[in-house]
C-alpha positions as CSV (number, residue, x, y, z in Angstrom):
1,M,135.3,232.9,-152.0
2,P,133.7,232.4,-148.5
3,D,134.7,229.3,-146.4
4,L,132.6,226.3,-147.3
5,V,132.6,225.3,-143.7
6,L,133.0,227.5,-140.7
7,C,134.4,226.2,-137.4
8,E,134.1,228.5,-134.3
9,I,135.3,227.5,-130.8
10,S,134.0,229.3,-127.8
11,G,135.1,227.9,-124.5
12,A,134.4,224.2,-124.5
13,I,131.8,224.4,-127.4
14,A,132.6,224.1,-131.1
15,T,130.1,225.2,-133.7
16,I,130.6,223.8,-137.3
17,T,128.4,225.5,-139.9
18,L,127.9,224.3,-143.4
19,N,128.4,227.7,-145.3
20,Q,126.7,227.5,-148.7
21,P,123.2,228.9,-148.0
22,D,122.6,230.1,-151.5
23,R,122.9,226.3,-152.6
24,R,121.2,225.0,-149.5
25,N,124.4,223.5,-148.2
26,P,125.3,220.5,-150.4
27,I,127.9,218.0,-149.1
28,S,128.5,215.9,-152.2
29,E,131.5,217.9,-153.6
30,D,135.0,217.1,-152.8
31,A,135.8,220.7,-151.6
32,T,133.0,220.7,-149.2
33,I,133.8,217.2,-147.8
34,E,137.5,218.2,-147.3
35,A,136.4,221.4,-145.5
36,L,134.0,219.4,-143.2
37,L,136.7,216.8,-142.5
38,A,139.2,219.5,-141.6
39,A,136.7,221.1,-139.1
40,I,136.1,217.7,-137.5
41,D,139.9,217.1,-137.2
42,R,140.3,220.5,-135.7
43,V,137.7,219.9,-133.0
44,D,139.1,216.4,-132.3
45,R,142.6,217.7,-131.7
46,D,141.5,220.6,-129.4
47,A,141.5,219.2,-125.9
48,S,139.6,222.2,-124.7
49,V,136.4,221.2,-126.8
50,R,134.0,219.0,-124.9
51,V,131.1,219.1,-127.3
52,A,130.3,220.3,-130.9
53,I,127.2,221.6,-132.7
54,L,126.7,221.0,-136.4
55,T,124.2,223.2,-138.3
56,G,123.6,224.9,-141.7
57,A,123.7,228.6,-142.8
58,G,120.6,230.1,-144.1
59,S,117.3,228.2,-144.4
60,A,118.5,224.6,-144.9
61,F,120.6,222.2,-142.9
62,S,121.7,220.3,-145.9
63,T,119.9,219.2,-149.0
64,G,122.6,216.4,-149.5
65,G,123.9,216.0,-153.1
66,D,123.8,218.6,-155.8
67,L,122.1,216.7,-158.6
68,R,123.0,219.2,-161.3
69,Q,126.8,218.8,-160.3
70,M,126.5,215.1,-160.2
71,A,125.1,215.0,-163.8
72,A,127.8,217.4,-165.1
73,P,130.8,216.1,-167.0
74,G,133.2,214.6,-164.4
75,G,130.5,214.5,-161.9
76,L,129.9,211.8,-159.3
77,G,128.4,208.8,-161.1
78,V,129.1,209.9,-164.6
79,G,132.2,207.8,-165.2
80,E,132.8,204.0,-165.1
81,P,131.3,202.1,-162.1
82,A,134.8,201.3,-160.8
83,E,135.6,205.0,-160.8
84,T,132.3,206.0,-159.1
85,R,133.0,203.3,-156.4
86,R,136.4,204.9,-155.9
87,Q,134.9,208.5,-155.7
88,Y,132.5,207.3,-153.0
89,A,135.1,205.6,-150.8
90,H,137.5,208.5,-151.1
91,G,134.8,211.1,-150.8
92,I,131.5,211.3,-148.9
93,Q,132.0,207.9,-147.2
94,R,134.9,209.5,-145.3
95,L,132.4,211.6,-143.3
96,P,130.6,208.9,-141.3
97,L,134.1,207.3,-140.5
98,A,135.2,210.7,-139.3
99,F,132.1,211.4,-137.1
100,E,132.5,207.8,-135.8
101,A,136.1,208.4,-134.8
102,L,135.5,211.9,-133.3
103,E,135.7,211.7,-129.5
104,V,133.5,214.6,-128.6
105,P,129.8,214.3,-128.9
106,V,128.1,216.3,-131.8
107,I,124.7,217.8,-131.7
108,A,123.0,218.3,-135.0
109,A,121.0,221.6,-134.9
110,V,118.7,221.0,-137.9
111,N,117.6,224.4,-138.9
112,G,115.7,223.4,-142.2
113,P,115.6,220.6,-144.7
114,A,117.8,217.7,-144.2
115,I,117.4,215.8,-147.3
116,G,119.1,212.6,-148.7
117,A,122.8,212.8,-147.6
118,G,121.8,215.8,-145.4
119,C,119.4,213.5,-143.5
120,D,122.2,210.9,-143.2
121,L,124.6,213.8,-142.0
122,A,122.3,214.5,-139.2
123,C,122.3,210.8,-138.3
124,M,126.1,210.8,-138.1
125,C,125.9,213.0,-135.2
126,D,125.2,211.8,-131.7
127,L,122.2,214.0,-130.7
128,R,119.7,215.8,-133.0
129,I,117.3,218.8,-132.3
130,A,115.2,220.4,-134.9
131,A,113.6,223.7,-135.7
132,E,110.0,223.7,-136.3
133,S,110.7,224.3,-140.0
134,A,113.1,221.2,-140.3
135,R,112.2,218.5,-142.8
136,F,113.8,215.1,-143.2
137,A,113.9,212.7,-146.1
138,E,115.9,209.5,-147.0
139,S,115.1,210.5,-150.5
140,F,117.6,208.6,-152.6
141,V,115.1,206.2,-154.1
142,K,113.2,209.1,-155.6
143,V,116.1,209.8,-157.9
144,G,116.9,206.0,-158.5
145,L,119.7,205.8,-156.1
146,I,120.6,204.1,-152.7
147,P,122.2,205.7,-149.6
148,G,125.7,205.6,-150.8
149,D,127.0,207.5,-147.8
150,G,126.4,205.0,-145.0
151,G,122.7,205.8,-144.4
152,A,121.7,202.1,-144.6
153,W,123.9,201.7,-141.5
154,L,123.1,205.0,-139.8
155,L,119.3,205.4,-140.1
156,P,118.2,202.0,-138.7
157,R,120.3,202.7,-135.6
158,V,118.5,205.9,-135.0
159,V,114.9,205.2,-135.9
160,G,114.8,201.4,-135.9
161,F,114.7,199.0,-138.9
162,S,111.0,199.2,-139.8
163,K,110.9,203.1,-139.8
164,A,114.2,203.2,-141.6
165,C,112.8,200.9,-144.3
166,E,109.6,203.2,-144.6
167,M,111.8,206.3,-145.0
168,A,114.3,204.7,-147.5
169,L,111.7,202.8,-149.6
170,T,109.2,205.6,-149.9
171,G,111.6,208.6,-149.8
172,D,108.7,210.5,-148.0
173,L,109.3,213.8,-146.3
174,L,109.0,214.0,-142.5
175,D,108.1,217.2,-140.7
176,A,109.8,218.0,-137.4
177,Q,107.0,216.6,-135.2
178,Q,107.0,213.3,-137.2
179,A,110.8,213.2,-136.7
180,L,110.3,213.7,-133.0
181,A,107.7,211.0,-132.9
182,C,110.0,208.4,-134.4
183,G,113.1,209.3,-132.4
184,L,115.0,210.9,-135.3
185,V,115.2,214.0,-133.2
186,S,115.0,214.4,-129.3
187,Q,113.6,218.1,-129.4
188,V,111.6,220.4,-131.6
189,V,111.9,224.2,-130.9
190,P,110.8,227.4,-132.6
191,D,113.2,228.4,-135.4
192,A,114.4,231.4,-133.4
193,E,115.2,229.2,-130.4
194,L,117.2,226.5,-132.3
195,M,120.8,227.7,-131.6
196,P,120.2,228.8,-128.0
197,A,118.6,225.4,-127.4
198,A,121.5,223.7,-129.0
199,K,123.9,225.6,-126.9
200,A,122.0,225.0,-123.8
201,L,122.2,221.3,-124.5
202,A,125.9,221.5,-125.3
203,E,126.5,223.4,-122.0
204,R,124.8,220.5,-120.1
205,V,127.0,218.1,-121.8
206,A,130.1,220.3,-121.4
207,T,129.7,220.8,-117.6
208,N,130.5,217.0,-117.1
209,P,134.1,215.7,-116.7
210,P,135.4,215.7,-120.2
211,H,137.3,212.3,-120.0
212,A,134.0,210.6,-118.9
213,V,132.1,212.3,-121.7
214,R,134.5,211.2,-124.4
215,A,134.7,207.6,-123.0
216,T,130.9,207.5,-122.8
217,K,130.5,208.5,-126.4
218,R,133.1,205.9,-127.5
219,L,131.4,203.1,-125.4
220,L,127.9,204.0,-126.8
221,R,129.1,204.0,-130.3
222,S,131.1,200.7,-130.0
223,A,128.1,199.1,-128.3
224,C,126.0,199.6,-131.4
225,G,127.8,196.9,-133.2
226,S,129.0,194.6,-130.4
227,R,127.9,191.6,-128.4
228,L,127.0,192.2,-124.8
229,D,130.0,190.4,-123.5
230,A,132.3,192.4,-125.6
231,V,130.6,195.7,-124.3
232,L,130.9,194.5,-120.7
233,D,134.6,193.8,-121.2
234,M,135.2,197.2,-122.8
235,S,133.2,198.9,-120.0
236,A,135.2,197.4,-117.4
237,A,138.5,198.4,-119.1
238,M,137.3,201.9,-119.7
239,Q,135.9,202.2,-116.1
240,A,139.2,201.1,-114.7
241,V,140.9,204.1,-116.4
242,M,138.0,206.4,-115.3
243,H,138.6,205.6,-111.6
244,T,142.1,206.9,-111.9
245,T,141.2,210.3,-113.3
246,Q,141.3,213.6,-111.4
247,D,137.8,214.3,-112.7
248,H,136.5,211.4,-111.0
249,R,138.3,212.2,-107.6
250,D,137.0,215.8,-107.9
251,A,133.4,214.6,-108.4
252,L,133.7,212.3,-105.4
253,R,135.0,215.2,-103.3
254,K,132.3,217.5,-104.4
255,F,129.6,214.9,-103.7
256,A,131.0,214.2,-100.2
257,E,131.0,218.0,-99.5
258,K,127.4,218.3,-100.5
259,R,126.4,215.4,-98.2
260,R,128.2,216.9,-95.4
261,D,126.6,220.3,-96.0
262,R,123.1,218.8,-96.0
263,S,123.8,216.9,-92.8
264,M,124.9,220.0,-90.9
């Protein structure tokens, strides 16, 4: 049986790939969730990794939940409500918490449909770029459900409250250009150029001092749910640490050398 999730590390860049292309990369099953959590943990523990890319194998990023599996005996939502609540808390809801805790930034390279929980998975990442064939839908309402994986928290922070309401209440499909227009993604590229573009963006991030990159991600994430005074206090504390790093001292030295070279 092939690995449900692949994790490859090359230099400072990790690439995590959902690896069930024949099923369009569902993420609702326990085994897939555990495999993805293991990949996130591996990336987080590897100090050499400065940025990660998340993508899907085949023609889909992720179509979210497998509805046939959910409806089968023992599937998610088939049992008593209390058991279903437990399954969510100990299952798919662990994913947004893991992405939130992950120190390195993650780029979603959306190579095809990102539907339901797949759309929310893209929103768990810090940056998103899309192939021209990418499609997005917060489609839970179409099957009589709500975003049970954290989408109600994630999506408004990415596209704003009004657009999130439109997406969640209609379940309508957005193409790549519509996703770009509402800020769901920051780039749209031809399909063949998606991974090169994702790696180029990852390299731009990875060239920066790693402690500053990780601290900046943590600050931006924390700022989403904090008051200004709390963010300022956190910024001052983190900056005090950044001033002491060798990365910062090296950057100051290089800056001084460039200025000196230009003046000669």
